[in-house]
C-alpha positions as CSV (number, residue, x, y, z in Angstrom):
1,M,0.0,0.0,0.0
2,E,1.3,3.4,-0.9
3,I,0.8,6.2,1.6
4,E,0.7,9.7,0.2
5,R,1.7,12.4,2.6
6,R,-0.8,15.2,2.8
7,Y,-0.3,16.7,6.3
8,T,3.4,15.9,7.0
9,T,6.8,16.1,5.3
10,E,9.2,13.2,5.4
11,G,11.9,13.8,8.0
12,N,10.0,16.4,9.9
13,D,8.1,16.2,13.1
14,P,4.5,15.2,12.4
15,Y,3.3,18.0,14.7
16,H,5.2,20.7,12.8
17,G,3.1,23.9,12.9
18,I,0.7,22.5,15.5
19,S,0.8,24.4,18.8
20,F,0.3,22.4,22.0
21,V,-0.7,24.1,25.2
22,E,-1.5,23.0,28.8
23,R,-5.2,22.4,29.2
24,T,-7.3,21.2,32.2
25,S,-10.2,18.9,32.1
26,R,-12.5,18.7,35.1
27,I,-15.7,16.9,36.0
28,V,-17.6,18.5,39.0
29,N,-20.2,16.7,41.0
30,P,-23.6,18.4,41.7
31,D,-22.3,19.2,45.2
32,G,-19.3,21.1,43.8
33,S,-16.7,18.4,44.6
34,V,-14.3,17.5,41.8
35,A,-14.8,13.9,40.5
36,F,-12.1,14.1,37.9
37,E,-9.3,16.5,37.0
38,A,-6.4,16.3,34.7
39,T,-4.0,18.7,33.1
40,I,-2.7,17.7,29.8
41,M,-0.8,19.1,26.8
42,A,-3.3,19.3,23.9
43,P,-3.5,21.1,20.5
44,E,-4.2,24.8,21.2
45,A,-7.0,24.9,18.5
46,W,-9.0,22.1,20.2
47,S,-12.4,22.9,21.9
48,Q,-12.8,22.2,25.6
49,V,-15.1,19.3,24.8
50,A,-12.4,17.7,22.6
51,V,-9.8,18.2,25.4
52,D,-12.3,16.6,27.9
53,I,-12.9,13.6,25.7
54,L,-9.1,13.1,25.2
55,A,-8.3,13.5,28.9
56,Q,-11.2,11.4,30.2
57,K,-11.5,8.6,27.7
58,Y,-8.2,8.3,25.8
59,C,-5.3,9.2,28.1
60,R,-4.2,6.3,30.2
61,K,-4.6,7.4,33.8
62,A,-1.9,5.1,35.4
63,G,0.2,2.0,34.8
64,V,2.4,3.5,32.0
65,A,6.0,2.6,32.7
66,A,8.1,5.7,33.0
67,Q,11.0,3.9,31.4
68,L,10.6,1.6,28.4
69,K,12.9,-0.6,26.3
70,P,12.3,-1.9,22.8
71,I,11.4,-5.5,22.1
72,S,13.6,-6.6,19.3
73,E,11.9,-8.4,16.5
74,D,13.4,-9.8,13.3
75,G,12.5,-7.6,10.4
76,V,10.9,-4.8,12.4
77,P,12.6,-1.4,12.2
78,T,13.9,0.0,15.5
79,W,11.6,3.0,15.4
80,L,8.6,0.7,15.0
81,Q,9.4,-1.9,17.6
82,R,7.0,-2.5,20.5
83,H,8.2,-1.6,24.0
84,E,8.0,-3.1,27.5
85,P,8.9,-1.7,30.9
86,D,12.6,-1.4,31.5
87,E,12.8,-3.1,34.9
88,D,16.4,-2.0,35.6
89,A,15.7,1.6,34.8
90,L,12.5,1.6,36.8
91,S,14.2,0.1,39.8
92,A,16.4,3.2,40.0
93,L,13.3,5.5,40.3
94,P,11.3,6.2,43.4
95,E,8.5,3.7,43.6
96,D,5.8,6.3,43.1
97,Q,7.4,7.5,39.8
98,R,7.8,4.1,38.1
99,F,4.3,3.9,36.6
100,V,2.5,7.1,35.6
101,G,-0.3,8.3,33.4
102,E,-0.3,10.0,30.0
103,N,-0.3,13.8,30.2
104,D,0.2,14.8,26.6
105,A,-1.9,14.3,23.6
106,R,1.2,13.4,21.6
107,Q,1.7,10.4,23.9
108,V,-1.8,9.2,23.0
109,F,-1.5,9.9,19.3
110,G,1.9,8.2,19.2
111,R,0.6,5.1,21.0
112,L,-2.4,4.8,18.6
113,A,-0.6,5.6,15.4
114,G,2.4,3.5,16.3
115,C,0.3,0.5,17.1
116,W,-1.6,0.7,13.9
117,A,1.5,1.3,11.8
118,Y,3.1,-1.7,13.6
119,W,0.1,-3.9,12.7
120,G,0.1,-2.7,9.1
121,Y,3.8,-3.3,8.7
122,T,3.9,-6.7,10.3
123,H,0.9,-7.8,8.3
124,D,2.6,-6.7,5.0
125,Y,0.3,-3.8,4.2
126,F,3.2,-1.5,3.5
127,D,7.0,-1.3,3.6
128,E,9.0,0.7,6.1
129,A,8.7,4.0,4.3
130,G,4.9,3.4,4.0
131,A,4.7,2.5,7.7
132,L,6.6,5.7,8.6
133,A,4.4,7.9,6.4
134,F,1.3,6.2,7.8
135,C,2.4,6.7,11.4
136,D,3.3,10.4,10.8
137,E,0.2,11.1,8.8
138,L,-2.1,9.6,11.5
139,Q,-0.4,11.5,14.3
140,A,-0.9,14.8,12.4
141,M,-4.5,13.9,11.4
142,L,-5.4,13.1,15.0
143,A,-3.9,16.4,16.2
144,L,-5.7,18.3,13.5
145,Q,-9.0,16.4,14.2
146,V,-9.3,15.2,10.6
147,A,-9.4,11.6,11.8
148,A,-10.4,10.0,15.1
149,P,-10.7,6.4,16.4
150,N,-14.3,5.3,16.7
151,S,-14.0,4.4,20.4
152,P,-11.4,4.7,23.2
153,Q,-8.4,2.6,22.2
């Protein structure tokens, strides 16, 4: 499958030209108490509703290893390899900092686009250049809201 770039340029950051800013998502109970609150980096152009959906439904709240290492697979390019917790690096961190939540839309976009590109590449839908273009394009498209998954991934 050939992937034509429309939102990105090969060799450049897929978020080139997209401004990310700190935004807060909050759910307040009828009594005024806060049921949920998160501060994340999100595209500046996004509405508050879009930020709320990202923070509340797509960002992993906990359990993300603060240090990862690639899982080497024959034939899978280094940039596309899956990752697992780096137990040695994690053991050097204070226990409360070893597993964290996602706090940046780019983490979510990278996780989703990287997974889909990995699946496409390992199932022979495209070559490495196509996988990279697919991954870059999806990240940009998610940030620009021209594409979205149909349910929390």
